[in-house]
N, C-alpha and C positions, 0 to 999 in steps of 0.2 A: 375106596381107593382104586383109581383105575390101573388096567393091567398095563405092565410096561408093554412098549412097542416091540413086536418082534422083529429080530435083524435076521436076515437070510445070511447064510454062508458067503454067497457072492457078494452079496451088500457089503458085508463086513469086510471082504478081500479087497473092495473096490475103495472102499474108504481107508483102509491100512496103506494101500498102495500109494493113495493121493498124499496121505500124510507123509509118507516116507519121502515121496518125491519133493514135497514142499521143504521137509528138513533138509534134504540135500543140496539145496538150492544156496549158493552164497547168500549171507545175510541180508546185502543189499539188494539182491534180486527177489529174494523172498519178500522183502518189503515193499518193493516197487509192485509186486504181484499183487499185494495186499491191497494197495491204494489205487490199482488199475492203472499205473504208470508202466513207461518202459525202462528195462533196466538200463544202469549207466552204459556210456560207450566204453567200450575196453580200453585198457592203458596202451598207449603207444607213446615212445619218446619223441618230443617236438623236433629232435635234432637226429631220428633213426635215419641211417643210411645203409642200403645194401652192402654186405659185406662179404657173405658167402658167395654170390653170384654163380651157383651152379644152375639156376632157371635165369635165363637172360629174358629180362622183363621190358616190356613195352608198355604204352599206353595208348588208348584209342580217343583221340582229340575231342572228337564231337561231344562226348560224354560230360565235358568239363566246360561246355559253351555256358553263360557267355564269356568265360575267361579268356583275355587276349592269348592267342597262340604263342606268341613271343614269352609272354608270363609263363605259360604252361610248360614251355621248353625250360625254363630257367628252374622251376620246381623239379621236373624230371631230373635234370643235373644234380640238383642237391640231393635228391632222393637216392640217386644211382642207378637209376633206369637208363638203359642205353639205345632204348629205340622209341620211334613215336609212329603213328599211323593215323588214318581218317582225319587229316588236316587238310586244308587247302593247298594245292600245289605249289601255291607261290611262296608258301613258307618252307619249303624243301630245302633250298638254298642256306637258310638261316640256321634250321635244324641241323643240317651236316655241318655246317662251319662251326658250328658250336658244340659238335661232339657226338650228336645222337645220329643212329641210324634210321632210315626209313624201313620199317619193318614189314610194311605191305602196303602197295598201291592202290587206291580204289579204281573202279572202272564204271560199268553201268550199275544202276541200283538195284535193289532186290525184288522191285515191283515189275521193271521192264527187262524182263529175262527171257531166254532163248525158247520157253515153252510154247509160246507164241510166236510163229515163223514171221509174222509181220514185223516183230521186233528184231529180227536178225541184223538187217544192215546197221540199226544204231549200235548193237550189241557188239558187233565184230569191231566198228569204227573204234568205239570206247576202249574195247579189249587192246587192239592195236597201239591206240595210243598210250595206255598203261602200261604197257610193255616197253614201249620206247621211253617213258618215263622212269621206269624201273631200270632201265640201263643206263640212263643219264645220271642217275643218283645213287647207282649202286646199290640197288634192291633186288632181292631174287624173287620175290612174290607179288602176284597180281590177284585180286579177289574176283571171283565170279557168282552168280546165282542162278537158280533154276528160273526164278520169277514165278508169278502167280497161275494157279490152275485156270484153263479155260473152259468155261461150262459147255457140258456135252461132248469135251475131247477124251478119249481113252487114255489111260496112264501109259499104254505102250508107245501111242502116238507122241504124247508128251515128253516121253523119255528119248523117244528117236528124234525129236523136235532138237532137244538141248544135245544131243550127240552130235547132230548134223552141223550146228553152229560150232561147237568147240572143236571138232575135226578140222573146221576151216581155218582156226587160229593156232591150233597146237604146233603145227609145223613151225611157224613164225616164232612162238614161245619158245620150242626146243633150240632154235637156231640162236636166239638171244640169251639162251641160258637162264631162262624165267618160269617159274612154275605158277601155273594157274590154280588157285586154291578155291574149290567150290564149299561155300558156306553153308551148312545145313541150319535152319532156323524154326522156332516153334509156331505152332499155328494155333496155339491155346489160349494165351493171355491176349486180351482184347482190352485191357486197362489203360494202355498207353501204346500211341503208335510205334514206339522202339522197343517195347517190352515184349511183344508178341506180334504175329504177323498172320491174322487169320486168312486161309485161303493160299498160303504160299505152298507151292508144289513139292519143294524138297523138305518136307517137314520130317520124314521118316530117315534116320540116320543109316539105317541098313540100306535103303535104297540109294542113299547118296554115295555109300561104299560101294555099291554094286556099279553104279555110274561111272566112278573113278578106275574099278577094275575094268570096264567095258571101253573106256578110254584107252586103256593099254599103253600109257605113256609115263615115262618117269617124271615127265614136267607137268602131270596132272594129277593133283591130290586133293584131300579133304582139308578144310578149315574146321576143326573140332570145336565148337563152342560148348564149352562146359555146362554153362547156364541152360542153353536150348536143349542139349542132350537128355539133362537131368529131366526137363519138364516133359520131352516126348518119349523118351526111352529108358532112361535112367541106366542103372548097371554101369557106370561111368568107367571105373577103373577096370573092369573085365573086359568093356569095348575097346578101351585103349590099348590094354594088353594084347587083345586079339588082332588088332587092327593097325597098329602103329605104323608099319611099313606105308601105310596108304595116307599117313597125316602129315602135313607139312605145317601147321600153324594151329596155335590155341588161343581162345579167349576165355576170360573167366567174368563172372557177375554172381552174387549171391542170389539163391531163389529161396523162398519167393521173393518177386518185386524186382528184380534187377539191380539190387542194392549193394551196399558194402559187403565185404567178406567176413563179417561178423558174426557174433553168438546168436542174432536173430535170424539166421538162414541155416539150411539143411545139408550144405555139402560141406564135406571135410576137406578143405583145400589143402592143408599139409599132405594128407594121404595122397592125394590126387596127384600133387606136384612130385612126390617119391616115385609114384608109379610111372609118370611121364619120365623121370630121369632113369628109372630102371630100363627104359626101353631104349636109352643111348640119344634120345632126342637132343639136341642141340640149338633148335632154333628160338624163336621168339615165343613167349606167353604174353598176351597183350590184356591189359587191365580194361575191361569194357563194362564196367559198373556204373551207374547212375548215382553220384553222391546225394545222401540225404541229411549227412551229417552238418551240423553249423559250419565248420571249415571243412571244405572239399580236399584241401590239400592233405589235411591232417588224415582224412579217410584214404585217399592214395598212398601217404606214408605207411597207414596202417596194413594195406592190402599188400604192399610190397613186403612189409616184414613178415605177413603171413605166408608168401610165397617164397621167402628166401630162407630155404630149407637146407 
């Protein structure tokens, strides 16, 4: 008779832990794991509408392309979102007339940024135009970016170039009562052109906070994208608590994959929203995930419910 296989204490511990973890899963999730399937979508009422409203929620329109913008506006209203951004400016009048605020105005893109001084004329013109649009449509925030790193350029020079451009525009923003919001982006995910941005200079959120401090203007702040920060720096709640006076806008998405705010991603959004509320923040939190559910509107409804704490 063969000898029984010896089991080490470590192997027994690992096996026991795995069994306990599987047993702790909801029955339907464990079954899905057994057959190699994704767990079912989280339950969300098809008529859910934001009721608490302590977090002022917006949506990033480009995420829901090719849905017509007018249709998206209608869904936002039915869900109880109060803002929209990332849409063509020609839809601003419709959004405003139907009751949505423009939560953030786009300007120059993330690739054509002030790191490269040859981009300064274009960036300045687009920022000034965006400030004017923000004033026209009663929005108080305009987005800006660092742009991509330039090969051979030192970090100090890149930072100086960014500050030079922003300082040329900030007086105009201050006069108009508009805040420029610098967005930090991740440079890690190269699986999709909008899930990550390899080569982006402002990929360290602490560097971006430092740039905000050096601008030394109440009208220059950070756009804290929770998804991008989680990838590049982590420690999301502590960074919010420490730096909240420098933050003027938030974006959401599930990580990994910039997907829904569901059980397949790692960020505890209710806890993050609670931390944001504790800072006294009263601006917008914009849903900026890429829908993968069969019904993208239900996905948006679910994200709104997760953040309506």
